[in-house]
KOLBATI-484794 format. One record per residue (C-alpha): residue in one letter; y, x, z; residue number from 1. Coordinates in steps of 0.02 Angstrom, whole numbers. Layout:
% KOLBATI-484794
[node a,[Y,X,Z],NUM] ...
This chain:
% KOLBATI-484794
[node m,[-856,1504,1277],1] [node t,[-890,1539,1095],2] [node e,[-817,1427,960],3] [node q,[-991,1360,918],4] [node n,[-1022,1303,1098],5] [node e,[-846,1234,1117],6] [node s,[-826,1051,1161],7] [node f,[-728,932,1050],8] [node k,[-585,919,1175],9] [node d,[-578,1108,1200],10] [node r,[-571,1133,1011],11] [node q,[-431,1003,999],12] [node k,[-334,1094,1136],13] [node r,[-360,1265,1056],14] [node t,[-302,1207,886],15] [node k,[-167,1096,964],16] [node a,[-237,950,865],17] [node p,[-194,781,940],18] [node l,[-331,680,1020],19] [node q,[-368,507,951],20] [node f,[-327,343,1037],21] [node a,[-479,229,1038],22] [node l,[-520,52,1092],23] [node y,[-701,-3,1101],24] [node k,[-735,-190,1118],25] [node g,[-920,-222,1107],26] [node a,[-953,-372,1216],27] [node r,[-1117,-445,1151],28] [node g,[-1082,-374,978],29] [node k,[-932,-487,953],30] [node f,[-794,-362,921],31] [node g,[-775,-187,852],32] [node a,[-687,-24,885],33] [node l,[-515,40,836],34] [node r,[-458,221,828],35] [node i,[-290,294,783],36] [node k,[-280,477,733],37] [node l,[-123,576,697],38] [node k,[-112,687,544],39] [node k,[39,795,576],40] [node a,[149,852,434],41] [node y,[107,1018,349],42] [node q,[-78,1012,396],43] [node n,[-153,992,224],44] [node d,[-100,1117,90],45] [node k,[-219,1044,-41],46] [node r,[-107,897,-79],47] [node d,[63,893,-161],48] [node r,[127,788,-18],49] [node d,[150,876,147],50] [node d,[195,725,252],51] [node g,[93,657,395],52] [node c,[24,487,439],53] [node v,[-78,396,568],54] [node f,[-254,350,515],55] [node l,[-306,180,579],56] [node e,[-495,169,581],57] [node m,[-594,16,629],58] [node a,[-779,-23,631],59] [node p,[-871,-183,677],60] [node s,[-989,-195,823],61] [node v,[-1173,-211,777],62] [node g,[-1232,-235,955],63] [node n,[-1177,-215,1134],64] [node n,[-1066,-59,1132],65] [node i,[-1137,-2,964],66] [node y,[-1017,20,817],67] [node d,[-1057,47,633],68] [node w,[-948,200,596],69] [node e,[-1071,262,464],70] [node n,[-1080,113,346],71] [node s,[-939,-6,390],72] [node k,[-791,101,441],73] [node i,[-626,49,363],74] [node i,[-480,170,356],75] [node m,[-296,136,324],76] [node a,[-163,272,322],77] [node l,[-9,210,412],78] [node g,[150,289,347],79] [node i,[326,297,412],80] [node t,[366,123,344],81] [node d,[213,40,425],82] [node i,[226,111,601],83] [node p,[394,34,651],84] [node k,[331,-138,597],85] [node i,[180,-121,712],86] [node i,[288,-60,856],87] [node l,[410,-205,833],88] [node y,[268,-331,827],89] [node l,[188,-262,985],90] [node r,[355,-269,1076],91] [node s,[423,-431,1005],92] [node f,[286,-528,916],93] [node r,[394,-685,905],94] [node h,[527,-596,803],95] [node p,[578,-709,656],96] [node m,[520,-576,533],97] [node f,[340,-614,582],98] [node k,[348,-804,563],99] [node s,[215,-869,444],100] [node k,[277,-958,288],101] [node d,[128,-1077,296],102] [node d,[136,-1120,481],103] [node p,[301,-1100,575],104] [node d,[209,-1090,742],105] [node v,[112,-935,689],106] [node f,[185,-760,706],107] [node q,[85,-618,631],108] [node l,[105,-447,553],109] [node k,[18,-413,387],110] [node l,[17,-243,304],111] [node y,[-53,-224,128],112] [node h,[-102,-60,48],113] [node d,[-153,-64,-134],114] [node k,[-220,103,-198],115] [node g,[-202,41,-376],116] [node a,[-22,-21,-361],117] [node g,[73,11,-522],118] [node t,[-86,42,-623],119] [node n,[-212,-64,-716],120] [node t,[-322,-67,-559],121] [node k,[-188,-159,-459],122] [node g,[-264,-279,-332],123] [node q,[-440,-208,-341],124] [node d,[-436,-86,-195],125] [node v,[-329,-174,-65],126] [node t,[-338,-144,122],127] [node t,[-253,-269,237],128] [node f,[-208,-246,420],129] [node t,[-167,-404,517],130] [node l,[-103,-410,695],131] [node n,[-78,-575,784],132] [node k,[-64,-649,957],133] [node p,[-124,-829,961],134] [node d,[-34,-952,1076],135] [node g,[-117,-965,1245],136] [node k,[-204,-795,1228],137] [node n,[-157,-637,1322],138] [node n,[-228,-518,1193],139] [node f,[-176,-466,1020],140] [node f,[-305,-472,882],141] [node a,[-307,-328,756],142] [node t,[-406,-352,596],143] [node l,[-434,-229,455],144] [node y,[-505,-293,291],145] [node q,[-554,-195,135],146] [node k,[-563,-304,-21],147] [node s,[-666,-185,-130],148] [node t,[-810,-178,-6],149] [node g,[-786,-344,84],150] [node k,[-788,-252,251],151] [node t,[-695,-326,399],152] [node a,[-673,-268,578],153] [node t,[-581,-356,720],154] [node v,[-531,-285,888],155] [node t,[-442,-366,1034],156] [node v,[-296,-268,1105],157] [node s,[-245,-309,1284],158] [node p,[-60,-304,1333],159] [node d,[-80,-136,1423],160] [node e,[-172,-62,1274],161] [node a,[-34,-129,1160],162] [node i,[96,-36,1263],163] [node a,[-2,127,1250],164] [node m,[-30,102,1064],165] [node g,[156,68,1036],166] [node i,[210,221,1134],167] [node l,[87,333,1040],168] [node l,[142,265,871],169] [node q,[324,293,918],170] [node a,[286,471,970],171] [node a,[197,500,804],172] [node i,[354,469,700],173] [node p,[437,639,734],174] [node l,[272,728,703],175] [node i,[244,635,539],176] [node l,[417,687,480],177] [node a,[402,863,555],178] [node w,[558,834,661],179] [node w,[518,945,808],180] [node p,[594,1111,861],181] [node d,[456,1229,803],182] [node a,[425,1144,635],183] [node p,[408,1263,489],184] [node a,[565,1276,385],185] [node n,[560,1177,225],186] [node d,[627,1297,95],187] [node r,[624,1177,-53],188] 
């Protein structure tokens, strides 16, 4: 098989690039889709930083099993400080750290990323990830909101999907930090 005729999965296997984890919730256009993709450390030599991350991508549903990845996709890079918070919430969502200040019966995780933090554009390009599990519901609800565009996407995450997501995020930590046996030596 030539590289041009190669399937996506075959290319991922050949380059040893991790596959993405995806959830698609398109019942009657009500929910969206969520994907998490791993960017391993040392993959991008164009940046000064050589660390990795997990890209969280979400897009709203625009119909039954149709998602607007072209125009409405929202991306948030989850770093090493974000991932453990998500794992803890998925495993123990009633942990006191997640108790809402406004309503003591609500437990939710909120992550804020402000691209303009520390500059005069602070607060203008904010992306917020919220994860909650309402009382009486089996599923978690993940919402990604981008202030600058007004885009929002929400996806339900079932308990079994939450377990898979938590395990994958936990496995990503050593790859993000390049803590594995065949990692290139850091000679700095």
